[in-house]
C-alpha positions as CSV (number, residue, x, y, z in Angstrom):
1,X,-33.7,51.4,143.1
2,X,-36.6,51.3,144.7
3,X,-37.1,52.2,148.0
4,X,-38.1,49.1,150.2
5,X,-41.4,48.5,151.5
6,X,-42.5,49.6,155.2
7,X,-43.4,47.3,157.4
8,X,-47.0,48.2,157.6
9,X,-47.3,48.4,153.9
10,X,-46.1,44.6,153.8
11,X,-49.2,43.5,157.1
12,X,-51.8,45.6,154.9
13,X,-50.9,43.5,151.5
14,X,-50.5,40.2,154.1
15,X,-54.0,41.1,155.6
16,X,-55.7,41.9,152.3
17,X,-54.7,38.4,150.6
18,X,-55.6,36.6,153.9
19,X,-58.9,38.4,153.9
20,X,-59.4,36.9,150.2
21,X,-58.5,33.3,151.3
22,X,-62.0,32.0,152.8
23,X,-63.6,33.7,149.3
24,X,-61.1,32.1,146.9
25,X,-62.3,28.7,148.8
26,X,-65.5,29.1,148.7
27,X,-65.8,30.4,144.8
28,X,-63.4,28.0,143.5
29,X,-64.9,25.8,140.6
30,X,-68.1,28.2,141.0
31,X,-69.3,30.3,138.0
32,X,-69.7,33.8,138.3
33,X,-71.7,35.8,135.6
34,X,-70.6,39.6,134.8
35,X,-72.5,42.2,132.8
36,X,-69.7,44.3,131.4
37,X,-71.1,48.0,130.9
38,X,-71.1,51.8,131.8
39,X,-67.5,53.4,132.5
40,X,-65.6,50.3,132.2
41,X,-65.8,50.1,128.9
42,X,-65.2,53.5,128.1
43,X,-62.2,54.9,130.1
44,X,-59.0,53.2,128.9
45,X,-57.7,52.1,132.3
46,X,-60.6,50.7,133.7
47,X,-60.9,48.8,130.3
48,X,-57.4,47.3,131.2
49,X,-58.4,46.6,135.1
50,X,-61.7,44.8,133.8
51,X,-59.8,42.2,131.8
52,X,-57.0,41.6,134.4
53,X,-60.0,40.8,137.3
54,X,-61.1,38.5,134.8
55,X,-58.1,36.8,133.9
56,X,-56.9,36.7,137.8
57,X,-60.8,35.0,138.3
58,X,-60.0,32.3,135.6
59,X,-56.5,31.5,136.8
60,X,-57.9,31.2,141.0
61,X,-60.3,28.7,139.9
62,X,-63.5,30.6,139.0
63,X,-65.2,30.5,136.0
64,X,-66.3,34.0,134.7
65,X,-68.9,34.5,131.8
66,X,-68.8,38.1,130.6
67,X,-72.2,39.9,129.0
68,X,-71.5,43.3,127.6
69,X,-73.7,45.9,126.0
70,X,-72.5,48.9,123.9
71,X,-75.1,51.3,123.1
72,X,-72.5,54.3,122.8
73,X,-71.2,52.8,120.5
74,X,-74.5,51.5,118.3
75,X,-75.4,55.1,118.2
76,X,-72.2,56.7,116.9
77,X,-72.1,54.0,114.7
78,X,-75.7,54.8,113.1
79,X,-75.2,58.8,113.1
80,X,-72.1,57.8,111.1
81,X,-74.0,56.0,108.5
82,X,-76.7,58.2,108.6
83,X,-79.5,56.7,110.6
84,X,-80.8,58.6,113.7
85,X,-81.0,56.6,116.9
86,X,-84.6,56.6,118.5
87,X,-85.5,55.3,122.0
88,X,-88.6,54.9,123.1
89,X,-88.9,54.6,127.2
90,X,-85.5,54.6,127.6
91,X,-85.3,51.7,124.7
92,X,-83.6,51.8,121.6
93,X,-86.3,51.3,118.7
94,X,-84.6,48.8,116.9
95,X,-86.0,48.0,112.9
96,X,-84.4,46.3,110.3
97,X,-81.5,49.0,109.6
98,X,-80.6,49.7,113.3
99,X,-80.5,45.3,114.1
100,X,-77.7,45.4,110.6
101,X,-75.8,47.5,113.0
102,X,-76.2,46.6,116.2
103,X,-75.0,43.1,114.9
104,X,-71.6,45.0,113.4
105,X,-71.1,46.6,116.4
106,X,-72.1,44.5,119.2
107,X,-71.3,41.0,117.8
108,X,-68.2,42.4,115.8
109,X,-66.4,45.5,117.2
110,X,-66.9,45.6,120.7
111,X,-67.4,41.8,121.7
112,X,-64.0,41.5,119.6
113,X,-62.2,44.1,121.1
114,X,-62.8,42.8,124.6
115,X,-62.0,39.2,123.2
116,X,-59.2,41.0,122.5
117,X,-57.8,42.3,125.6
118,X,-58.6,39.9,127.5
119,X,-56.3,37.7,125.8
120,X,-54.0,40.4,125.9
121,X,-53.5,40.2,129.6
122,X,-53.5,36.3,129.7
123,X,-57.1,34.9,129.5
124,X,-58.3,32.5,126.6
125,X,-61.5,33.9,125.4
126,X,-64.4,32.9,123.4
127,X,-66.6,35.8,121.6
128,X,-70.1,34.5,121.2
129,X,-73.8,36.0,120.3
130,X,-77.0,33.7,120.9
131,X,-77.1,32.4,118.0
132,X,-73.8,30.5,118.3
133,X,-74.9,27.5,119.5
134,X,-78.2,28.6,120.1
135,X,-77.2,30.2,123.0
136,X,-80.1,32.6,123.5
137,X,-83.7,32.1,121.7
138,X,-85.7,35.2,121.5
139,X,-89.1,36.3,121.5
140,X,-90.3,40.2,119.9
141,X,-90.9,42.5,123.3
142,X,-94.6,42.8,123.3
143,X,-96.8,45.5,124.2
144,X,-100.8,44.9,125.1
145,X,-102.4,42.1,123.2
146,X,-99.1,40.8,121.9
147,X,-98.6,43.2,119.2
148,X,-95.1,43.8,118.5
149,X,-93.9,47.1,119.9
150,X,-90.1,48.4,119.4
151,X,-89.6,46.4,116.1
152,X,-86.6,43.8,116.7
153,X,-86.4,44.1,120.0
154,X,-86.6,41.4,122.3
155,X,-86.5,39.5,125.4
156,X,-85.0,35.9,126.5
157,X,-87.1,33.2,125.4
158,X,-84.7,30.5,126.7
159,X,-81.0,29.7,127.6
160,X,-79.2,26.8,125.5
161,X,-76.4,26.6,127.9
162,X,-74.2,23.4,126.5
163,X,-71.6,26.0,124.4
164,X,-70.8,27.5,127.8
165,X,-70.4,24.7,129.6
166,X,-68.3,23.1,127.2
167,X,-65.9,26.3,126.7
168,X,-65.7,25.9,130.5
169,X,-64.8,22.6,130.5
170,X,-61.9,23.6,127.5
171,X,-60.8,26.7,130.5
172,X,-62.1,29.3,127.8
173,X,-63.3,32.3,129.2
174,X,-66.9,33.3,127.4
175,X,-67.6,37.1,125.9
176,X,-71.4,37.4,125.2
177,X,-73.2,40.3,122.8
178,X,-76.7,40.2,123.6
179,X,-78.0,39.3,120.3
180,X,-80.8,36.6,120.3
181,X,-82.6,34.6,117.5
182,X,-85.8,33.5,117.3
183,X,-87.3,30.0,115.4
184,X,-87.2,31.6,111.8
185,X,-84.0,33.3,112.2
186,X,-84.9,36.9,112.7
187,X,-82.5,38.8,114.7
188,X,-83.4,40.1,118.8
189,X,-81.7,43.2,120.0
190,X,-82.1,42.6,124.2
191,X,-81.5,44.4,127.2
192,X,-77.7,42.9,128.3
193,X,-78.8,43.4,131.6
194,X,-82.0,40.9,130.9
195,X,-79.4,38.5,128.8
196,X,-76.9,38.5,131.9
197,X,-79.8,37.6,134.5
198,X,-80.9,34.6,132.0
199,X,-77.3,33.5,131.7
200,X,-77.1,33.6,135.3
201,X,-79.9,31.2,135.8
202,X,-79.2,28.8,133.3
203,X,-76.4,28.0,134.8
204,X,-77.2,28.3,138.2
205,X,-74.1,30.5,138.6
206,X,-72.7,31.4,142.0
207,X,-73.6,35.0,141.4
208,X,-74.7,37.7,138.9
209,X,-72.2,40.7,139.4
210,X,-73.7,43.6,137.4
211,X,-71.4,46.9,136.9
212,X,-73.1,50.1,136.7
213,X,-71.7,54.0,137.2
214,X,-73.3,54.4,140.4
215,X,-72.3,52.9,143.5
216,X,-75.2,50.4,143.9
217,X,-78.7,51.0,144.8
218,X,-79.2,54.1,147.1
219,X,-82.3,54.1,149.4
220,X,-84.5,57.5,149.6
221,X,-81.6,59.6,151.6
222,X,-79.2,58.6,148.4
223,X,-77.0,56.4,151.0
224,X,-75.9,53.3,149.5
225,X,-77.3,49.9,150.5
226,X,-75.0,47.6,151.2
227,X,-76.9,44.6,151.7
228,X,-81.0,43.9,150.1
229,X,-83.5,40.7,150.7
230,X,-85.4,40.7,147.7
231,X,-88.6,41.6,149.6
232,X,-86.8,45.3,150.7
233,X,-86.0,45.6,146.9
234,X,-90.1,45.3,146.1
235,X,-90.8,48.3,148.4
236,X,-87.9,50.2,147.0
237,X,-90.0,49.5,143.7
238,X,-93.0,50.0,144.9
239,X,-92.4,53.5,146.5
240,X,-90.6,54.7,143.6
241,X,-87.1,54.6,145.4
242,X,-86.0,52.4,142.4
243,X,-87.0,53.6,138.8
244,X,-85.6,54.1,135.3
245,X,-82.2,52.2,134.0
246,X,-81.9,50.5,137.8
247,X,-84.8,48.7,137.1
248,X,-84.0,46.3,134.3
249,X,-80.8,45.6,136.4
250,X,-82.4,45.0,139.4
251,X,-84.7,42.6,137.1
252,X,-82.0,40.4,135.7
253,X,-81.0,40.2,139.6
254,X,-84.8,38.9,140.6
255,X,-84.2,36.0,137.7
256,X,-80.6,35.1,138.8
257,X,-81.8,34.4,141.8
258,X,-84.8,32.8,140.8
259,X,-82.5,30.0,139.5
260,X,-80.7,29.0,142.5
261,X,-77.9,32.3,142.5
262,X,-77.1,32.8,145.9
263,X,-76.4,36.8,145.7
264,X,-76.5,38.9,142.9
265,X,-74.5,42.5,142.7
266,X,-74.8,45.6,141.7
267,X,-71.6,47.3,142.0
268,X,-69.9,51.0,140.9
269,X,-67.8,49.7,137.7
270,X,-65.7,53.4,138.0
271,X,-63.8,51.9,140.8
272,X,-60.6,50.2,139.8
273,X,-60.7,46.5,140.2
274,X,-64.3,46.6,141.6
275,X,-64.7,43.1,140.7
276,X,-62.2,41.6,142.9
277,X,-63.2,44.1,145.7
278,X,-66.5,43.0,145.5
279,X,-65.9,39.2,145.2
280,X,-62.5,39.0,147.7
281,X,-63.5,41.6,150.8
282,X,-65.7,41.4,153.1
283,X,-66.9,45.1,152.7
284,X,-67.5,45.0,148.8
285,X,-68.4,47.8,146.6
286,X,-71.6,47.9,146.1
287,X,-74.9,46.1,147.2
288,X,-75.2,42.8,147.4
289,X,-79.4,41.6,146.6
290,X,-80.4,38.2,148.7
291,X,-83.6,36.1,147.8
292,X,-84.9,35.9,151.5
């Protein structure tokens, strides 16, 4: 027989629910776009907790839209097929053979694993790529004078959110692989952070939440910044405090804010139930970026 709960434990649980109430009220009926990646896609416990969090959001009346990455699995499959992964300034060079692997792994294996896990936890998820409903229109990521730089690496030209709105109306949870298509039907591999920002912009979402493998944005003294304005983030980019892999995440946040998103969040996906803690507690678990 389980030991009875102590009064202090009961009070703490009740306080947690009370703390969540204003956030539940504020976000009800609103859309939250989530960029899913990093350790949260690798660690088994975190994978299941993420699925639980997404399902809970849907049940309490929030509309989650998931955009996922999957770089390590792409590299692993390429090596199994005798292809050598190649990166230029941290970006995967994507020739035709690599693009086939990207579509197979992201659009097939990874996407369907996430969909299946959400559904097993009681949700109704649907997997998409940018080809479905012309969701993600892409163009080549170009260098100087418009010359292609990275093969079939692309950037978002536009988002057509109609299919996402139809899925929301039908109470489904969209799970999006970041593969775009141009007007000629060519496929493009796009950074998942940037796709998430563009989707949040197009949907006029309430929030964009980017899961990472760091606590959030750190200042020059390696201290977590819990809240930053866009002006402050620009200054941190200019002085070199923010660089490397954090730049596309910040760019995604800026894109979302440009589309009317009230706040964008970069949070530590290694924290159990990070989504719920960021959305429904006063302290959160990462960095929020606001437009002013």
